[in-house]
PyMOL Python script that loads the backbone (N, CA, C, O; Angstrom):
from pymol import cmd

cmd.read_pdbstr("""\
ATOM      1  N   MET A   1       2.942  -9.777  33.677  1.00  0.00           N
ATOM      2  CA  MET A   1       3.012  -8.614  32.324  1.00  0.00           C
ATOM      3  C   MET A   1       1.888  -8.919  31.374  1.00  0.00           C
ATOM      4  O   MET A   1       1.977 -10.014  30.818  1.00  0.00           O
ATOM      5  N   PRO A   2       0.582  -7.983  31.000  1.00  0.00           N
ATOM      6  CA  PRO A   2       0.013  -7.809  30.103  1.00  0.00           C
ATOM      7  C   PRO A   2       1.101  -7.736  28.564  1.00  0.00           C
ATOM      8  O   PRO A   2       2.275  -7.378  28.470  1.00  0.00           O
ATOM      9  N   LYS A   3       0.036  -8.286  27.389  1.00  0.00           N
ATOM     10  CA  LYS A   3       0.582  -8.031  26.332  1.00  0.00           C
ATOM     11  C   LYS A   3       0.329  -6.816  25.513  1.00  0.00           C
ATOM     12  O   LYS A   3      -0.813  -6.624  25.095  1.00  0.00           O
ATOM     13  N   ASN A   4       1.560  -5.737  25.168  1.00  0.00           N
ATOM     14  CA  ASN A   4       1.504  -4.637  24.445  1.00  0.00           C
ATOM     15  C   ASN A   4       0.698  -4.856  23.070  1.00  0.00           C
ATOM     16  O   ASN A   4       1.155  -5.531  22.147  1.00  0.00           O
ATOM     17  N   LYS A   5      -0.739  -4.114  23.029  1.00  0.00           N
ATOM     18  CA  LYS A   5      -1.713  -4.281  21.559  1.00  0.00           C
ATOM     19  C   LYS A   5      -0.958  -3.054  20.735  1.00  0.00           C
ATOM     20  O   LYS A   5      -0.562  -1.983  21.196  1.00  0.00           O
ATOM     21  N   PRO A   6      -0.885  -3.518  19.444  1.00  0.00           N
ATOM     22  CA  PRO A   6      -0.649  -2.002  18.565  1.00  0.00           C
ATOM     23  C   PRO A   6      -1.520  -1.426  18.224  1.00  0.00           C
ATOM     24  O   PRO A   6      -2.618  -1.982  18.204  1.00  0.00           O
ATOM     25  N   SER A   7      -1.379  -0.075  17.817  1.00  0.00           N
ATOM     26  CA  SER A   7      -2.685   0.208  17.360  1.00  0.00           C
ATOM     27  C   SER A   7      -3.754   0.109  16.115  1.00  0.00           C
ATOM     28  O   SER A   7      -3.403   0.323  14.955  1.00  0.00           O
ATOM     29  N   SER A   8      -4.950  -0.202  16.445  1.00  0.00           N
ATOM     30  CA  SER A   8      -5.150  -0.939  15.003  1.00  0.00           C
ATOM     31  C   SER A   8      -5.174   0.059  14.077  1.00  0.00           C
ATOM     32  O   SER A   8      -5.011  -0.228  12.891  1.00  0.00           O
ATOM     33  N   ALA A   9      -5.345   1.151  14.412  1.00  0.00           N
ATOM     34  CA  ALA A   9      -5.160   2.293  13.053  1.00  0.00           C
ATOM     35  C   ALA A   9      -4.144   2.388  12.507  1.00  0.00           C
ATOM     36  O   ALA A   9      -4.019   2.558  11.295  1.00  0.00           O
ATOM     37  N   ALA A  10      -2.839   2.252  13.689  1.00  0.00           N
ATOM     38  CA  ALA A  10      -1.639   2.519  13.250  1.00  0.00           C
ATOM     39  C   ALA A  10      -0.856   1.527  12.126  1.00  0.00           C
ATOM     40  O   ALA A  10       0.140   1.814  11.463  1.00  0.00           O
ATOM     41  N   THR A  11      -1.709   0.136  12.128  1.00  0.00           N
ATOM     42  CA  THR A  11      -1.412  -0.950  11.901  1.00  0.00           C
ATOM     43  C   THR A  11      -2.055  -0.903  10.006  1.00  0.00           C
ATOM     44  O   THR A  11      -1.761  -1.259   8.864  1.00  0.00           O
ATOM     45  N   LYS A  12      -2.854  -0.350  10.631  1.00  0.00           N
ATOM     46  CA  LYS A  12      -3.372   0.046   8.997  1.00  0.00           C
ATOM     47  C   LYS A  12      -2.882   1.172   7.752  1.00  0.00           C
ATOM     48  O   LYS A  12      -3.000   1.160   6.527  1.00  0.00           O
ATOM     49  N   ARG A  13      -2.289   2.118   8.717  1.00  0.00           N
ATOM     50  CA  ARG A  13      -1.470   3.501   7.667  1.00  0.00           C
ATOM     51  C   ARG A  13      -0.299   3.416   7.967  1.00  0.00           C
ATOM     52  O   ARG A  13       0.249   4.242   7.238  1.00  0.00           O
ATOM     53  N   PHE A  14       0.423   2.962   8.554  1.00  0.00           N
ATOM     54  CA  PHE A  14       1.893   2.513   7.998  1.00  0.00           C
ATOM     55  C   PHE A  14       2.864   0.756   7.972  1.00  0.00           C
ATOM     56  O   PHE A  14       2.618  -0.256   8.628  1.00  0.00           O
ATOM     57  N   ARG A  15       3.614   0.929   7.271  1.00  0.00           N
ATOM     58  CA  ARG A  15       4.404  -0.509   7.175  1.00  0.00           C
ATOM     59  C   ARG A  15       6.096  -0.381   7.235  1.00  0.00           C
ATOM     60  O   ARG A  15       6.814   0.474   6.716  1.00  0.00           O
ATOM     61  N   VAL A  16       6.371  -1.266   7.861  1.00  0.00           N
ATOM     62  CA  VAL A  16       7.514  -1.287   8.283  1.00  0.00           C
ATOM     63  C   VAL A  16       8.505  -2.059   7.708  1.00  0.00           C
ATOM     64  O   VAL A  16       8.280  -3.269   7.675  1.00  0.00           O
ATOM     65  N   THR A  17       9.760  -1.576   7.152  1.00  0.00           N
ATOM     66  CA  THR A  17      10.653  -2.049   6.425  1.00  0.00           C
ATOM     67  C   THR A  17      11.686  -3.021   7.006  1.00  0.00           C
ATOM     68  O   THR A  17      11.929  -2.916   8.208  1.00  0.00           O
ATOM     69  N   GLY A  18      12.344  -3.990   6.258  1.00  0.00           N
ATOM     70  CA  GLY A  18      13.208  -4.566   6.809  1.00  0.00           C
ATOM     71  C   GLY A  18      14.391  -3.951   7.695  1.00  0.00           C
ATOM     72  O   GLY A  18      14.993  -4.570   8.572  1.00  0.00           O
ATOM     73  N   SER A  19      14.593  -2.780   7.359  1.00  0.00           N
ATOM     74  CA  SER A  19      15.825  -2.101   8.318  1.00  0.00           C
ATOM     75  C   SER A  19      15.425  -0.964   9.169  1.00  0.00           C
ATOM     76  O   SER A  19      16.089  -0.001   9.553  1.00  0.00           O
ATOM     77  N   LYS A  20      14.025  -1.329   9.409  1.00  0.00           N
ATOM     78  CA  LYS A  20      12.940  -0.702  10.484  1.00  0.00           C
ATOM     79  C   LYS A  20      12.766   0.741  10.068  1.00  0.00           C
ATOM     80  O   LYS A  20      12.999   1.592  10.927  1.00  0.00           O
ATOM     81  N   LYS A  21      12.367   1.146   8.799  1.00  0.00           N
ATOM     82  CA  LYS A  21      11.646   2.308   8.151  1.00  0.00           C
ATOM     83  C   LYS A  21      10.245   2.308   8.380  1.00  0.00           C
ATOM     84  O   LYS A  21       9.680   1.215   8.397  1.00  0.00           O
ATOM     85  N   ILE A  22       9.698   3.168   8.527  1.00  0.00           N
ATOM     86  CA  ILE A  22       8.708   3.185   8.661  1.00  0.00           C
ATOM     87  C   ILE A  22       7.853   4.318   7.673  1.00  0.00           C
ATOM     88  O   ILE A  22       7.787   5.545   7.754  1.00  0.00           O
ATOM     89  N   MET A  23       7.030   3.031   6.392  1.00  0.00           N
ATOM     90  CA  MET A  23       6.216   3.724   5.312  1.00  0.00           C
ATOM     91  C   MET A  23       4.894   4.376   5.437  1.00  0.00           C
ATOM     92  O   MET A  23       4.243   4.405   6.481  1.00  0.00           O
ATOM     93  N   PHE A  24       4.550   4.881   4.345  1.00  0.00           N
ATOM     94  CA  PHE A  24       3.087   5.421   4.609  1.00  0.00           C
ATOM     95  C   PHE A  24       2.966   6.012   3.290  1.00  0.00           C
ATOM     96  O   PHE A  24       3.858   6.575   2.654  1.00  0.00           O
ATOM     97  N   ASN A  25       1.275   5.741   2.817  1.00  0.00           N
ATOM     98  CA  ASN A  25       0.903   6.464   1.616  1.00  0.00           C
ATOM     99  C   ASN A  25       0.630   7.649   1.916  1.00  0.00           C
ATOM    100  O   ASN A  25       0.114   8.099   2.939  1.00  0.00           O
ATOM    101  N   GLY A  26       1.209   8.459   0.438  1.00  0.00           N
ATOM    102  CA  GLY A  26       0.673   9.567   0.261  1.00  0.00           C
ATOM    103  C   GLY A  26      -0.782  10.175   0.538  1.00  0.00           C
ATOM    104  O   GLY A  26      -1.673   9.326   0.514  1.00  0.00           O
ATOM    105  N   THR A  27      -1.141  11.345   0.768  1.00  0.00           N
ATOM    106  CA  THR A  27      -2.117  11.756   1.192  1.00  0.00           C
ATOM    107  C   THR A  27      -2.529  12.350  -0.184  1.00  0.00           C
ATOM    108  O   THR A  27      -1.723  12.357  -1.114  1.00  0.00           O
ATOM    109  N   LYS A  28      -4.011  12.938  -0.335  1.00  0.00           N
ATOM    110  CA  LYS A  28      -4.356  13.483  -1.550  1.00  0.00           C
ATOM    111  C   LYS A  28      -4.872  12.992  -2.828  1.00  0.00           C
ATOM    112  O   LYS A  28      -5.001  13.639  -3.868  1.00  0.00           O
ATOM    113  N   MET A  29      -5.303  11.088  -2.496  1.00  0.00           N
ATOM    114  CA  MET A  29      -5.277  10.042  -4.031  1.00  0.00           C
ATOM    115  C   MET A  29      -6.779   9.856  -3.460  1.00  0.00           C
ATOM    116  O   MET A  29      -7.342   8.928  -4.041  1.00  0.00           O
ATOM    117  N   ARG A  30      -7.635  10.527  -2.416  1.00  0.00           N
ATOM    118  CA  ARG A  30      -8.969   9.954  -2.260  1.00  0.00           C
ATOM    119  C   ARG A  30     -10.099  10.169  -3.546  1.00  0.00           C
ATOM    120  O   ARG A  30     -10.828   9.378  -4.145  1.00  0.00           O
ATOM    121  N   HIS A  31      -9.850  11.714  -3.660  1.00  0.00           N
ATOM    122  CA  HIS A  31     -10.979  12.342  -4.392  1.00  0.00           C
ATOM    123  C   HIS A  31     -10.363  13.302  -5.408  1.00  0.00           C
ATOM    124  O   HIS A  31      -9.146  13.442  -5.538  1.00  0.00           O
ATOM    125  N   ASN A  32     -11.299  13.962  -6.129  1.00  0.00           N
ATOM    126  CA  ASN A  32     -10.291  14.812  -7.037  1.00  0.00           C
ATOM    127  C   ASN A  32      -9.506  14.579  -8.246  1.00  0.00           C
ATOM    128  O   ASN A  32      -8.766  15.384  -8.812  1.00  0.00           O
ATOM    129  N   LEU A  33      -9.739  13.498  -8.531  1.00  0.00           N
ATOM    130  CA  LEU A  33      -8.107  12.811  -9.342  1.00  0.00           C
ATOM    131  C   LEU A  33      -7.969  13.398 -10.772  1.00  0.00           C
ATOM    132  O   LEU A  33      -7.022  13.486 -11.554  1.00  0.00           O
ATOM    133  N   GLU A  34      -9.550  13.844 -10.825  1.00  0.00           N
ATOM    134  CA  GLU A  34      -9.160  14.313 -12.491  1.00  0.00           C
ATOM    135  C   GLU A  34      -9.003  15.592 -12.774  1.00  0.00           C
ATOM    136  O   GLU A  34      -9.089  16.099 -13.892  1.00  0.00           O
ATOM    137  N   LYS A  35      -8.690  16.318 -11.401  1.00  0.00           N
ATOM    138  CA  LYS A  35      -7.940  18.040 -11.641  1.00  0.00           C
ATOM    139  C   LYS A  35      -6.416  17.714 -11.787  1.00  0.00           C
ATOM    140  O   LYS A  35      -5.765  18.097 -12.760  1.00  0.00           O
ATOM    141  N   LYS A  36      -6.042  17.196 -11.059  1.00  0.00           N
ATOM    142  CA  LYS A  36      -4.403  16.197 -10.914  1.00  0.00           C
ATOM    143  C   LYS A  36      -3.717  16.004 -11.942  1.00  0.00           C
ATOM    144  O   LYS A  36      -4.101  14.901 -12.332  1.00  0.00           O
ATOM    145  N   SER A  37      -2.582  16.536 -12.963  1.00  0.00           N
ATOM    146  CA  SER A  37      -1.803  15.675 -13.521  1.00  0.00           C
ATOM    147  C   SER A  37      -1.577  14.443 -13.572  1.00  0.00           C
ATOM    148  O   SER A  37      -1.486  13.881 -12.480  1.00  0.00           O
ATOM    149  N   GLY A  38      -1.467  13.886 -14.402  1.00  0.00           N
ATOM    150  CA  GLY A  38      -0.798  11.951 -14.149  1.00  0.00           C
ATOM    151  C   GLY A  38       0.267  11.992 -13.488  1.00  0.00           C
ATOM    152  O   GLY A  38       0.304  11.423 -12.396  1.00  0.00           O
ATOM    153  N   LYS A  39       1.531  12.760 -14.051  1.00  0.00           N
ATOM    154  CA  LYS A  39       2.205  12.758 -13.140  1.00  0.00           C
ATOM    155  C   LYS A  39       2.490  13.213 -11.967  1.00  0.00           C
ATOM    156  O   LYS A  39       3.579  12.933 -11.467  1.00  0.00           O
ATOM    157  N   LYS A  40       1.650  13.933 -11.357  1.00  0.00           N
ATOM    158  CA  LYS A  40       1.173  14.242 -10.047  1.00  0.00           C
ATOM    159  C   LYS A  40       0.527  13.050  -9.234  1.00  0.00           C
ATOM    160  O   LYS A  40       0.794  12.785  -8.062  1.00  0.00           O
ATOM    161  N   ALA A  41      -0.346  12.391 -10.026  1.00  0.00           N
ATOM    162  CA  ALA A  41      -1.102  11.399  -9.533  1.00  0.00           C
ATOM    163  C   ALA A  41      -0.400  10.203  -9.345  1.00  0.00           C
ATOM    164  O   ALA A  41      -0.748   9.421  -8.461  1.00  0.00           O
ATOM    165  N   ARG A  42       0.725   9.933 -10.213  1.00  0.00           N
ATOM    166  CA  ARG A  42       1.791   9.000 -10.206  1.00  0.00           C
ATOM    167  C   ARG A  42       2.752   9.025  -9.022  1.00  0.00           C
ATOM    168  O   ARG A  42       3.047   7.977  -8.447  1.00  0.00           O
ATOM    169  N   ALA A  43       3.142   9.960  -8.728  1.00  0.00           N
ATOM    170  CA  ALA A  43       4.035  10.837  -7.499  1.00  0.00           C
ATOM    171  C   ALA A  43       3.474  10.549  -6.054  1.00  0.00           C
ATOM    172  O   ALA A  43       4.062  10.120  -5.061  1.00  0.00           O
ATOM    173  N   LEU A  44       1.934  10.977  -6.268  1.00  0.00           N
ATOM    174  CA  LEU A  44       1.438  10.573  -5.049  1.00  0.00           C
ATOM    175  C   LEU A  44       1.160   9.117  -4.932  1.00  0.00           C
ATOM    176  O   LEU A  44       1.111   8.904  -3.720  1.00  0.00           O
ATOM    177  N   GLN A  45       0.965   8.072  -5.538  1.00  0.00           N
ATOM    178  CA  GLN A  45       0.885   7.128  -5.430  1.00  0.00           C
ATOM    179  C   GLN A  45       2.050   6.074  -4.500  1.00  0.00           C
ATOM    180  O   GLN A  45       1.705   5.165  -3.744  1.00  0.00           O
ATOM    181  N   THR A  46       3.306   6.444  -4.767  1.00  0.00           N
ATOM    182  CA  THR A  46       4.545   5.761  -4.577  1.00  0.00           C
ATOM    183  C   THR A  46       4.597   6.051  -2.314  1.00  0.00           C
ATOM    184  O   THR A  46       4.295   7.021  -1.618  1.00  0.00           O
ATOM    185  N   GLU A  47       5.078   4.779  -2.003  1.00  0.00           N
ATOM    186  CA  GLU A  47       5.001   4.803  -0.709  1.00  0.00           C
ATOM    187  C   GLU A  47       6.120   5.678   0.179  1.00  0.00           C
ATOM    188  O   GLU A  47       7.295   5.423  -0.085  1.00  0.00           O
ATOM    189  N   GLN A  48       5.895   6.558   1.075  1.00  0.00           N
ATOM    190  CA  GLN A  48       7.023   7.604   1.334  1.00  0.00           C
ATOM    191  C   GLN A  48       7.427   7.093   2.569  1.00  0.00           C
ATOM    192  O   GLN A  48       6.753   6.284   3.207  1.00  0.00           O
ATOM    193  N   VAL A  49       8.577   7.569   2.951  1.00  0.00           N
ATOM    194  CA  VAL A  49       9.559   7.401   4.122  1.00  0.00           C
ATOM    195  C   VAL A  49       9.106   8.645   5.096  1.00  0.00           C
ATOM    196  O   VAL A  49       9.194   9.868   4.984  1.00  0.00           O
ATOM    197  N   ALA A  50       8.606   7.807   6.055  1.00  0.00           N
ATOM    198  CA  ALA A  50       8.088   8.994   7.295  1.00  0.00           C
ATOM    199  C   ALA A  50       9.344   9.626   7.700  1.00  0.00           C
ATOM    200  O   ALA A  50      10.474   9.188   7.484  1.00  0.00           O
ATOM    201  N   HIS A  51       8.943  10.989   8.473  1.00  0.00           N
ATOM    202  CA  HIS A  51      10.129  11.575   9.007  1.00  0.00           C
ATOM    203  C   HIS A  51      10.468  11.108  10.262  1.00  0.00           C
ATOM    204  O   HIS A  51       9.612  10.766  11.077  1.00  0.00           O
ATOM    205  N   PRO A  52      12.172  11.052  10.568  1.00  0.00           N
ATOM    206  CA  PRO A  52      12.271  10.535  11.907  1.00  0.00           C
ATOM    207  C   PRO A  52      11.972  11.080  12.647  1.00  0.00           C
ATOM    208  O   PRO A  52      12.962  11.136  13.376  1.00  0.00           O
ATOM    209  N   GLU A  53      10.949  11.810  13.241  1.00  0.00           N
ATOM    210  CA  GLU A  53      10.501  12.092  14.316  1.00  0.00           C
ATOM    211  C   GLU A  53       8.820  11.506  14.434  1.00  0.00           C
ATOM    212  O   GLU A  53       8.217  11.233  15.472  1.00  0.00           O
ATOM    213  N   ASP A  54       8.284  11.416  12.929  1.00  0.00           N
ATOM    214  CA  ASP A  54       7.409  10.863  12.931  1.00  0.00           C
ATOM    215  C   ASP A  54       7.508   9.210  13.185  1.00  0.00           C
ATOM    216  O   ASP A  54       6.559   8.555  13.615  1.00  0.00           O
ATOM    217  N   GLN A  55       8.462   8.800  12.938  1.00  0.00           N
ATOM    218  CA  GLN A  55       8.851   7.578  13.100  1.00  0.00           C
ATOM    219  C   GLN A  55       8.711   6.788  14.216  1.00  0.00           C
ATOM    220  O   GLN A  55       8.344   5.613  14.248  1.00  0.00           O
ATOM    221  N   LYS A  56       9.186   7.869  15.602  1.00  0.00           N
ATOM    222  CA  LYS A  56       9.420   7.709  16.932  1.00  0.00           C
ATOM    223  C   LYS A  56       8.207   7.158  17.188  1.00  0.00           C
ATOM    224  O   LYS A  56       7.934   5.987  17.453  1.00  0.00           O
ATOM    225  N   VAL A  57       7.302   8.381  17.054  1.00  0.00           N
ATOM    226  CA  VAL A  57       5.565   8.289  17.184  1.00  0.00           C
ATOM    227  C   VAL A  57       4.990   7.328  16.878  1.00  0.00           C
ATOM    228  O   VAL A  57       4.222   6.766  17.659  1.00  0.00           O
ATOM    229  N   ALA A  58       5.235   6.881  15.599  1.00  0.00           N
ATOM    230  CA  ALA A  58       4.557   5.464  14.821  1.00  0.00           C
ATOM    231  C   ALA A  58       5.056   4.169  15.205  1.00  0.00           C
ATOM    232  O   ALA A  58       4.302   3.203  15.316  1.00  0.00           O
ATOM    233  N   LYS A  59       6.572   4.096  15.460  1.00  0.00           N
ATOM    234  CA  LYS A  59       6.967   2.867  16.681  1.00  0.00           C
ATOM    235  C   LYS A  59       5.946   2.416  17.593  1.00  0.00           C
ATOM    236  O   LYS A  59       5.202   1.435  17.600  1.00  0.00           O
ATOM    237  N   LYS A  60       6.151   3.609  18.525  1.00  0.00           N
ATOM    238  CA  LYS A  60       5.141   3.385  19.575  1.00  0.00           C
ATOM    239  C   LYS A  60       4.104   2.867  19.152  1.00  0.00           C
ATOM    240  O   LYS A  60       3.670   1.767  19.498  1.00  0.00           O
ATOM    241  N   LEU A  61       3.805   3.326  18.670  1.00  0.00           N
ATOM    242  CA  LEU A  61       1.845   3.008  17.974  1.00  0.00           C
ATOM    243  C   LEU A  61       1.443   1.671  17.585  1.00  0.00           C
ATOM    244  O   LEU A  61       0.347   1.118  17.678  1.00  0.00           O
ATOM    245  N   LEU A  62       3.065   1.076  16.919  1.00  0.00           N
ATOM    246  CA  LEU A  62       2.767  -0.012  16.774  1.00  0.00           C
ATOM    247  C   LEU A  62       3.443  -0.927  17.849  1.00  0.00           C
ATOM    248  O   LEU A  62       2.942  -2.040  18.003  1.00  0.00           O
ATOM    249  N   GLY A  63       4.340  -0.640  18.479  1.00  0.00           N
ATOM    250  CA  GLY A  63       4.784  -1.477  19.631  1.00  0.00           C
ATOM    251  C   GLY A  63       5.674  -2.125  18.972  1.00  0.00           C
ATOM    252  O   GLY A  63       5.761  -3.348  18.861  1.00  0.00           O
ATOM    253  N   ILE A  64       6.403  -1.256  18.488  1.00  0.00           N
ATOM    254  CA  ILE A  64       7.823  -1.965  18.238  1.00  0.00           C
ATOM    255  C   ILE A  64       9.296  -1.272  18.986  1.00  0.00           C
ATOM    256  O   ILE A  64      10.391  -1.805  18.803  1.00  0.00           O
TER     257      ILE A  64
END
""", "prot")
cmd.dss("prot")
cmd.show_as("cartoon", "prot")
cmd.util.cbc("prot")
cmd.orient("prot")
């Protein structure tokens, strides 16, 4: 039986916690940061837990 290869794009975008939750970095942090307030920029830097429906798709892509 062939080995299951995870999606390399998914491995760059998602992180799995010890309790098997999927974490991802927030969006809108690539450019135009001078227009955003410091509070907003700091809030966008934090990792977020993916929605349960998105976690199903991400786990399939990661081969979990």
